[in-house]
C-alpha positions as CSV (number, residue, x, y, z in Angstrom):
1,M,-59.4,42.5,-14.5
2,I,-56.0,41.4,-13.3
3,T,-55.8,38.5,-10.8
4,L,-53.2,36.2,-9.3
5,L,-53.2,32.5,-10.3
6,N,-50.5,30.3,-8.9
7,G,-48.5,33.3,-8.1
8,Q,-48.6,34.7,-11.6
9,A,-50.6,37.8,-12.8
10,R,-53.4,36.8,-15.2
11,I,-55.8,39.0,-17.1
12,V,-59.3,37.6,-16.7
13,C,-62.6,38.9,-18.2
14,D,-65.6,37.4,-19.9
15,R,-65.6,36.8,-23.6
16,R,-68.2,39.5,-24.5
17,E,-66.2,42.2,-22.6
18,F,-62.9,41.2,-24.3
19,L,-64.4,41.3,-27.8
20,R,-66.1,44.7,-27.0
21,I,-62.7,46.2,-26.1
22,G,-61.3,45.1,-29.4
23,G,-59.3,42.0,-28.7
24,G,-60.6,40.0,-31.6
25,L,-61.0,36.2,-32.0
26,A,-57.5,35.4,-33.2
27,A,-55.9,37.2,-30.2
28,A,-58.4,35.6,-27.9
29,G,-57.4,32.2,-29.0
30,F,-53.6,32.6,-29.4
31,V,-52.3,35.7,-27.7
32,L,-54.2,36.0,-24.5
33,P,-56.0,32.7,-23.9
34,D,-56.9,33.6,-20.3
35,C,-59.0,36.5,-21.5
36,T,-61.5,34.1,-23.0
37,M,-62.4,32.6,-19.6
38,A,-64.7,33.9,-17.0
39,A,-63.1,34.6,-13.6
40,D,-64.9,31.7,-12.0
41,D,-63.9,29.0,-14.5
42,V,-60.2,29.5,-14.9
43,P,-58.7,26.0,-14.7
44,L,-55.5,25.4,-12.6
45,T,-54.3,22.9,-15.3
46,G,-55.5,21.5,-18.6
47,T,-57.0,18.1,-18.9
48,A,-54.7,16.8,-21.6
49,K,-52.2,14.1,-20.5
50,S,-50.8,13.3,-23.9
51,C,-50.7,15.0,-27.3
52,I,-50.9,13.2,-30.6
53,L,-49.5,15.5,-33.3
54,V,-50.6,14.4,-36.9
55,Y,-48.2,16.4,-39.0
56,L,-49.2,16.3,-42.7
57,L,-45.8,16.9,-44.2
58,G,-45.8,18.8,-47.5
59,G,-48.7,21.2,-47.1
60,P,-52.3,19.9,-46.9
61,P,-54.5,22.0,-49.1
62,H,-56.9,23.8,-46.7
63,L,-59.1,24.9,-49.7
64,D,-59.8,21.2,-50.5
65,T,-60.2,19.8,-47.0
66,F,-61.7,22.0,-44.2
67,D,-62.0,25.5,-45.7
68,L,-63.6,25.1,-49.1
69,K,-64.7,28.1,-51.1
70,P,-67.6,26.9,-53.2
71,D,-68.5,30.4,-54.4
72,A,-64.9,31.2,-55.6
73,P,-64.0,31.0,-59.3
74,A,-63.5,27.4,-60.6
75,E,-59.7,27.8,-60.8
76,I,-59.6,28.5,-57.1
77,R,-62.4,26.3,-55.6
78,G,-61.3,23.2,-57.6
79,P,-63.6,20.2,-58.3
80,F,-64.4,19.1,-54.8
81,R,-67.7,20.1,-53.2
82,P,-68.6,20.8,-49.6
83,I,-70.9,18.5,-47.6
84,S,-72.7,19.2,-44.4
85,T,-71.3,17.9,-41.1
86,S,-72.8,16.9,-37.8
87,V,-72.5,20.5,-36.7
88,T,-75.1,22.8,-38.2
89,G,-73.5,25.4,-40.6
90,V,-70.1,23.7,-40.8
91,Q,-69.1,22.1,-44.1
92,I,-66.0,20.2,-45.1
93,C,-64.9,18.3,-48.2
94,E,-67.2,15.6,-49.7
95,H,-64.2,13.1,-49.6
96,L,-64.0,13.3,-45.8
97,P,-67.4,11.8,-44.9
98,R,-66.4,10.0,-41.8
99,L,-64.8,13.1,-40.3
100,A,-67.9,15.1,-41.3
101,A,-70.1,12.7,-39.4
102,M,-68.1,13.4,-36.2
103,M,-67.5,17.1,-36.5
104,Q,-68.9,17.6,-33.0
105,K,-65.8,15.9,-31.7
106,F,-63.2,18.3,-33.0
107,T,-62.6,21.9,-33.9
108,I,-61.4,23.6,-37.1
109,V,-59.0,26.5,-36.6
110,R,-59.1,28.7,-39.7
111,S,-57.3,31.8,-38.4
112,V,-53.7,30.6,-38.7
113,N,-51.7,32.1,-41.5
114,H,-48.1,33.1,-42.5
115,P,-46.6,34.7,-45.6
116,N,-43.7,32.2,-46.0
117,S,-44.4,29.5,-48.6
118,N,-41.0,27.7,-48.3
119,H,-41.3,24.2,-47.0
120,T,-38.3,23.5,-44.8
121,P,-38.3,26.9,-43.0
122,M,-42.0,26.6,-42.3
123,I,-41.6,23.0,-41.1
124,Y,-39.0,24.3,-38.6
125,Y,-41.2,27.3,-37.6
126,T,-44.4,25.3,-37.1
127,L,-42.7,22.6,-35.0
128,T,-40.4,24.8,-32.9
129,G,-42.1,28.2,-32.9
130,Y,-39.0,29.9,-34.2
131,H,-37.7,31.0,-37.6
132,T,-34.6,29.6,-39.1
133,E,-31.6,31.9,-39.8
134,L,-32.6,32.1,-43.5
135,P,-36.5,31.8,-43.6
136,A,-36.6,32.9,-47.2
137,Q,-34.4,30.0,-48.3
138,D,-36.2,26.8,-49.4
139,N,-34.8,23.3,-49.6
140,D,-32.6,23.9,-46.6
141,I,-31.9,20.2,-45.9
142,R,-29.1,20.5,-43.4
143,P,-29.3,17.9,-40.6
144,P,-30.5,18.9,-37.1
145,Q,-28.1,21.1,-35.2
146,R,-27.5,21.2,-31.5
147,T,-28.0,25.0,-31.7
148,D,-31.5,24.5,-33.1
149,F,-34.6,25.3,-31.2
150,P,-36.3,22.1,-29.9
151,H,-39.3,20.4,-31.4
152,T,-42.4,20.9,-29.2
153,G,-42.2,17.2,-28.2
154,A,-38.7,17.7,-26.9
155,V,-39.9,20.6,-24.8
156,L,-42.7,18.5,-23.3
157,S,-40.2,15.7,-22.7
158,R,-37.9,18.1,-20.9
159,F,-40.5,19.6,-18.6
160,K,-43.0,16.8,-18.1
161,R,-40.2,14.4,-17.2
162,F,-42.3,11.4,-18.1
163,E,-39.3,9.1,-18.4
164,A,-38.9,9.2,-14.7
165,E,-42.1,7.2,-14.4
166,T,-41.7,4.7,-17.2
167,N,-39.1,3.2,-19.6
168,L,-40.4,5.2,-22.5
169,P,-39.1,8.7,-23.3
170,G,-41.5,11.7,-23.3
171,Y,-41.2,12.3,-27.1
172,L,-41.7,9.6,-29.7
173,A,-41.7,10.3,-33.5
174,I,-43.4,8.0,-35.9
175,P,-41.4,8.3,-38.0
176,E,-38.7,10.9,-37.3
177,L,-39.0,14.2,-39.2
178,A,-37.1,13.8,-42.5
179,I,-37.1,14.8,-46.1
180,R,-40.4,13.9,-47.7
181,S,-40.5,10.5,-49.4
182,S,-43.0,8.0,-50.7
183,I,-43.0,4.3,-50.1
184,A,-41.9,3.5,-53.7
185,G,-41.5,5.0,-57.2
186,E,-40.3,8.3,-58.4
187,Y,-40.8,10.1,-55.1
188,K,-38.9,7.7,-52.9
189,R,-35.9,9.4,-51.4
190,A,-33.2,8.5,-48.9
191,R,-34.3,9.2,-45.4
192,T,-32.5,12.4,-44.3
193,P,-33.5,14.0,-41.0
194,L,-34.6,17.6,-41.1
195,R,-34.0,20.5,-38.7
196,G,-37.0,21.1,-36.4
197,G,-37.5,17.4,-35.4
198,A,-34.9,17.1,-32.7
199,A,-34.2,18.5,-29.2
200,G,-31.7,21.0,-30.4
201,F,-30.0,22.9,-27.5
202,L,-31.9,20.8,-24.9
203,G,-29.5,18.0,-25.7
204,P,-29.6,14.4,-26.9
205,R,-31.5,13.2,-23.8
206,F,-34.6,14.8,-25.1
207,D,-34.3,13.8,-28.8
208,A,-37.2,11.7,-30.1
209,L,-37.2,8.0,-30.0
210,A,-37.7,7.4,-33.7
211,V,-40.2,4.6,-34.7
212,N,-38.9,4.4,-38.3
213,G,-39.8,0.8,-39.0
214,E,-43.1,-0.8,-39.8
215,P,-45.5,0.1,-37.0
216,G,-46.6,-2.8,-34.9
217,T,-43.7,-5.0,-35.6
218,R,-40.6,-5.9,-33.5
219,E,-38.6,-4.0,-36.1
220,A,-40.6,-0.8,-35.6
221,V,-37.6,0.9,-33.8
222,P,-34.5,-0.2,-35.8
223,T,-32.2,1.3,-33.2
224,L,-33.5,-1.1,-30.6
225,A,-33.0,-4.2,-32.7
226,L,-30.5,-6.7,-31.3
227,P,-27.4,-7.4,-33.4
228,D,-27.2,-10.7,-35.3
229,G,-26.2,-13.5,-33.0
230,V,-27.3,-11.7,-29.8
231,S,-30.3,-13.3,-28.2
232,A,-32.5,-11.6,-25.6
233,Q,-31.0,-13.8,-22.9
234,R,-27.4,-12.8,-23.9
235,F,-28.5,-9.1,-23.9
236,E,-29.8,-9.5,-20.4
237,E,-26.5,-11.0,-19.3
238,R,-24.6,-8.1,-20.9
239,T,-26.9,-5.7,-19.1
240,T,-26.1,-7.3,-15.8
241,I,-22.3,-7.0,-16.4
242,L,-22.8,-3.3,-17.4
243,S,-24.7,-2.6,-14.1
244,L,-21.9,-4.2,-12.1
245,L,-19.3,-2.0,-13.9
246,D,-21.4,1.1,-13.2
247,K,-21.3,0.5,-9.5
248,G,-17.7,1.8,-9.4
249,E,-16.8,5.4,-9.6
250,P,-19.8,7.7,-10.2
251,P,-19.8,9.3,-13.7
252,A,-18.4,12.8,-14.0
253,A,-20.9,15.6,-14.4
254,S,-19.8,16.1,-18.0
255,T,-21.0,12.6,-18.9
256,D,-24.3,12.6,-17.1
257,G,-26.2,13.1,-20.3
258,F,-24.4,10.2,-22.0
259,H,-25.1,7.8,-19.1
260,A,-28.8,8.8,-19.0
261,V,-29.2,8.2,-22.7
262,R,-27.3,4.9,-22.4
263,K,-29.4,3.7,-19.5
264,R,-32.6,4.5,-21.3
265,A,-31.4,2.7,-24.5
266,V,-30.5,-0.4,-22.5
267,V,-33.9,-0.6,-20.8
268,L,-35.8,0.1,-24.0
269,T,-33.8,-2.5,-26.0
270,G,-34.6,-5.1,-23.4
271,A,-38.3,-4.2,-23.4
272,A,-38.6,-4.1,-27.2
273,N,-37.1,-7.6,-27.5
274,S,-38.7,-9.4,-24.6
275,G,-41.3,-11.9,-25.5
276,S,-43.7,-10.7,-22.9
277,R,-43.1,-6.9,-23.1
278,Q,-43.0,-5.9,-26.8
279,V,-43.5,-2.2,-26.3
280,F,-44.4,-1.4,-29.9
281,S,-46.4,-4.4,-30.8
282,L,-50.0,-4.3,-32.2
283,D,-50.5,-8.0,-31.9
284,G,-53.0,-7.6,-29.0
285,E,-55.3,-5.3,-31.0
286,P,-58.5,-7.0,-32.3
287,A,-58.5,-7.4,-36.1
288,Q,-61.6,-5.2,-36.5
289,V,-59.8,-2.4,-34.7
290,R,-56.8,-2.7,-37.0
291,E,-59.2,-2.8,-40.0
292,R,-61.0,0.3,-38.8
293,Y,-57.8,2.3,-38.6
294,G,-56.7,1.0,-42.0
295,R,-54.2,-1.7,-42.9
296,H,-51.8,0.8,-44.3
297,R,-48.9,2.5,-42.6
298,F,-50.7,5.7,-41.7
299,G,-53.6,3.8,-40.1
300,Q,-51.3,1.5,-38.1
301,T,-49.2,4.4,-37.1
302,L,-52.2,6.2,-35.6
303,L,-53.2,3.0,-33.8
304,L,-49.7,2.8,-32.3
305,A,-50.0,6.4,-31.3
306,R,-53.2,5.7,-29.4
307,R,-51.6,2.9,-27.5
308,L,-48.6,5.1,-26.6
309,S,-50.9,7.8,-25.4
310,E,-52.7,5.3,-23.1
311,V,-49.5,4.8,-21.1
312,G,-49.1,8.6,-20.9
313,V,-46.4,9.5,-23.4
314,P,-46.6,13.3,-23.5
315,M,-45.9,13.7,-27.2
316,I,-46.4,11.2,-30.0
317,A,-45.5,13.1,-33.2
318,V,-46.8,11.4,-36.4
319,H,-44.8,12.9,-39.2
320,F,-46.7,11.9,-42.3
321,N,-43.9,10.4,-44.4
322,E,-43.1,7.3,-46.4
323,M,-46.8,6.4,-46.3
324,T,-48.0,6.9,-49.9
325,Q,-47.1,6.4,-53.6
326,C,-47.7,10.1,-54.3
327,D,-45.3,12.8,-53.0
328,G,-47.0,13.1,-49.6
329,W,-49.0,16.3,-49.2
330,D,-46.8,18.3,-51.6
331,T,-49.2,17.7,-54.4
332,H,-48.9,20.7,-56.8
333,S,-50.2,19.9,-60.3
334,K,-51.4,16.4,-59.1
335,N,-53.3,17.9,-56.2
336,F,-56.8,16.7,-56.9
337,E,-55.7,13.3,-58.2
338,A,-53.4,12.6,-55.2
339,C,-55.9,13.9,-52.7
340,Q,-58.8,11.8,-54.0
341,S,-56.9,8.6,-54.7
342,E,-54.7,8.3,-51.6
343,L,-54.4,11.2,-49.2
344,F,-58.1,11.9,-48.4
345,P,-59.1,8.2,-48.0
346,F,-56.2,7.6,-45.6
347,L,-56.9,10.8,-43.6
348,D,-60.6,10.3,-43.4
349,Q,-60.4,6.6,-42.4
350,S,-57.5,6.8,-39.9
351,L,-58.0,10.2,-38.2
352,S,-61.7,9.5,-37.7
353,A,-60.8,6.0,-36.3
354,L,-58.4,7.6,-33.8
355,L,-60.9,10.2,-32.6
356,E,-63.7,7.6,-32.4
357,D,-61.4,5.1,-30.6
358,L,-60.3,7.7,-28.0
359,D,-63.9,8.8,-27.5
360,Q,-65.2,5.3,-26.9
361,R,-62.4,4.7,-24.4
362,D,-63.2,7.9,-22.6
363,R,-59.8,9.3,-23.4
364,L,-60.6,12.0,-25.8
365,D,-60.8,14.7,-23.1
366,E,-57.3,13.9,-21.9
367,T,-55.7,13.4,-25.3
368,L,-55.0,16.5,-27.4
369,V,-55.0,15.5,-31.1
370,I,-53.6,18.1,-33.5
371,C,-53.7,17.7,-37.2
372,M,-51.8,20.3,-39.2
373,G,-49.0,20.9,-41.8
374,E,-46.5,23.6,-42.6
375,F,-49.0,25.5,-44.7
376,G,-51.9,25.1,-47.1
377,R,-52.0,25.6,-50.9
378,T,-52.1,28.8,-53.0
379,P,-55.5,29.9,-54.3
380,K,-54.5,28.8,-57.8
381,I,-52.6,25.5,-58.1
382,N,-48.9,26.1,-58.9
């Protein structure tokens, strides 16, 4: 039936009736989500206050992680075997035992697909919801444009207006979306920002605050580091002088965006360098917690993401980059070697730690954790 909710028309029917009339599961989940609810249990709002997006840059192989095909030919199924999980009838990869043991805490979505297998256009598409001008062109490494569609995090930052309640912006990227790179060796590349990671036409005010340094250190956000020779006290004095100057003529409307960004930068720089308010520090975390997440960059990044979600940051986007020796999740001929030696151990340890930690803190119901990439792998390794 059609009903009004908050002044908007909604289609509401029970699940069985919707499937009977031919809606289908995929449509039920993505096209008409209201149709999957009974009329008496339609929520006014969701329960999530923050979203932690774990974006596995490069193409995580779905056939080797959460959607194994054990009955397929050997050249398709690969060497990894499925194991049972805590949910009866659901199996995932044998190299993800910790995640398998807590399957009841998350859901696997296996119905998402797209015919495009080009990395950069699909990164843009999956993070913004829109195609690039040339979706068939791969290796489009142009920097972000102000005409781009915004990253989902920028949209949340724009409409949730979290920064009005705190010094932090509504969208943090750990690190910023950039060309895939390893921490050292043949796959280490210069950091070059990619389209799809910024606020685009929403403007610079809603761009991500990039946590590009080592998570948990004072240098985590290089753009907030004080110049050589400028102490925290001297910075505070400069801030006072700036505030006095700003008491003069009000800024013109055309410069409102600049003044808003500058004000946020001043506040964040002071907070990041204050001895008592180090926003991005992990020093207060118990050693056993840091060990559980993993003493590698991915683990400490997810721990920082949890801390930021606790203060209500709407979007913490973890773009898996500069975290491994291998070429991230773009594995190709080294797929099984890279997955077993680095990628799967990192993912199993750190993602399970995040979900477990949120659950133990009674925050899992109000924190949406999404783990995805731009696509999976082809049936046969290329």
